[in-house]
KEGU-712590 format. One record per residue (C-alpha): x, y, z; residue in one letter. Coordinates in pm, 1 decimal. Example, Ala and Ser with C-alpha at 12.3 -4.5 7.8 and 13.67 -1.06 7.14 Angstrom:
REM residues 2
1230.0, -450.0, 780.0, A
1367.0, -106.0, 714.0, S
***
This chain:
REM residues 118
1324.6, 182.2, 1365.3, Q
977.7, 167.2, 1221.2, V
770.4, -143.7, 1238.6, Q
483.6, -202.7, 974.5, L
208.1, -452.6, 993.9, V
-32.4, -506.0, 704.4, E
-384.5, -648.1, 733.2, S
-678.6, -688.5, 488.1, G
-555.0, -885.3, 202.0, G
-756.5, -1177.8, 63.2, G
-927.8, -1314.1, -223.4, L
-1179.2, -1113.5, -445.4, V
-1355.0, -1165.9, -774.0, Q
-1259.1, -923.4, -1048.6, A
-1456.5, -608.0, -1031.0, G
-1471.9, -612.9, -645.9, G
-1308.8, -423.6, -375.4, S
-1059.0, -481.4, -97.6, L
-917.5, -252.5, 174.1, S
-555.9, -282.3, 309.1, L
-436.4, -130.2, 638.6, S
-94.0, -61.1, 768.9, C
-17.9, 18.4, 1130.0, A
326.6, 179.4, 1202.7, A
500.1, 160.9, 1541.9, S
842.2, 262.1, 1681.0, G
1010.8, 578.4, 1540.3, R
706.4, 684.2, 1340.6, T
844.7, 1036.0, 1310.7, G
1073.6, 886.2, 1037.5, S
765.1, 782.8, 836.9, A
732.8, 1109.8, 653.9, Y
591.9, 901.9, 342.8, F
387.1, 603.5, 393.1, M
283.7, 382.9, 98.4, G
232.2, 68.2, -83.3, W
422.7, -146.7, -321.3, F
324.1, -475.8, -477.5, R
505.9, -770.2, -621.5, Q
353.8, -1027.4, -850.0, A
511.3, -1373.5, -914.9, P
811.4, -1330.3, -1137.7, G
780.4, -953.4, -1156.3, K
977.4, -663.7, -1000.2, E
831.4, -486.6, -698.2, R
597.9, -207.6, -840.2, E
515.9, 132.3, -666.3, F
144.2, 161.2, -601.9, V
79.8, 472.5, -391.0, A
234.3, 691.1, -130.7, A
111.4, 977.3, 103.3, I
298.9, 1241.1, 279.3, M
256.5, 1320.0, 659.1, W
75.5, 1634.1, 540.3, T
-171.1, 1429.9, 345.4, G
-35.6, 1505.5, 5.7, G
-62.4, 1215.4, -232.9, V
205.1, 1111.7, -489.0, I
69.3, 1058.9, -844.8, D
-51.3, 700.1, -865.3, Y
78.9, 495.6, -1156.4, P
-160.6, 433.8, -1448.6, D
-189.1, 71.6, -1369.4, S
-404.0, 174.6, -1050.5, V
-489.2, 544.8, -1124.0, K
-872.8, 591.6, -1069.6, G
-919.7, 269.3, -891.6, R
-698.6, 279.0, -577.1, F
-704.7, 546.9, -303.0, T
-454.8, 596.4, -29.8, I
-526.2, 773.7, 303.2, S
-347.3, 826.7, 632.9, R
-466.7, 874.7, 986.0, D
-158.7, 1020.5, 1153.5, N
-317.1, 1010.6, 1508.6, A
-339.7, 638.0, 1469.8, K
-10.1, 595.8, 1272.7, N
-200.9, 397.5, 1002.1, T
-229.0, 416.7, 627.8, V
-508.6, 265.3, 419.7, H
-531.5, 144.6, 54.3, L
-883.9, 127.5, -87.3, Q
-882.4, -86.3, -386.3, M
-1193.4, -75.1, -628.4, N
-1269.0, -238.7, -959.9, R
-992.7, -500.3, -886.8, L
-854.8, -691.9, -1199.4, K
-670.5, -1020.4, -1218.1, P
-356.9, -837.3, -1287.3, E
-368.9, -673.7, -936.9, D
-288.9, -1009.4, -797.0, T
30.4, -959.4, -590.7, A
188.2, -928.4, -240.0, V
118.0, -591.0, -123.7, Y
388.8, -423.8, 103.2, Y
337.0, -150.0, 313.7, C
641.0, 93.5, 333.3, A
761.4, 402.6, 496.1, A
1045.7, 648.0, 490.7, G
1176.6, 984.9, 393.2, S
1134.1, 944.0, 9.0, L
809.7, 804.3, -155.7, P
972.4, 557.3, -398.5, R
1274.8, 459.2, -183.9, Q
1136.2, 362.6, 153.4, P
1355.5, 266.9, 452.5, N
1106.3, 33.0, 611.8, Y
893.5, -246.4, 494.3, W
609.0, -459.3, 613.0, G
586.9, -823.6, 583.0, Q
341.3, -821.8, 291.5, G
-8.2, -940.0, 250.6, T
-157.1, -1147.5, -45.9, Q
-413.6, -999.8, -267.0, V
-573.9, -1256.0, -514.0, T
-821.0, -1133.8, -780.9, V
-990.9, -1412.7, -956.7, S
-1133.3, -1371.7, -1309.1, S
***
């Protein structure tokens, strides 16, 4: 099992920035991919970003490309999501995820709320 704990959500004005972090514990060797998904009210969960153990980054979806950057610190078993130029449509609960496939994670964090006001 891998346990994931997110931090860093909050309220920000449109155009601002936020950074999310996720700390993994347990069988972290299973976390070949670590990444982020988000779910807005009334919408399906959406893939946001993923990064491999080697540092390779999966292509970002168009909705966040050029604004969000994922990074990983293997020594600390953490993954970070830097979100810049935030938009109201980025408002969602952001979930940290991990597993062997980038878009089909085996493990999920509890989620952290990000709210972008217009």
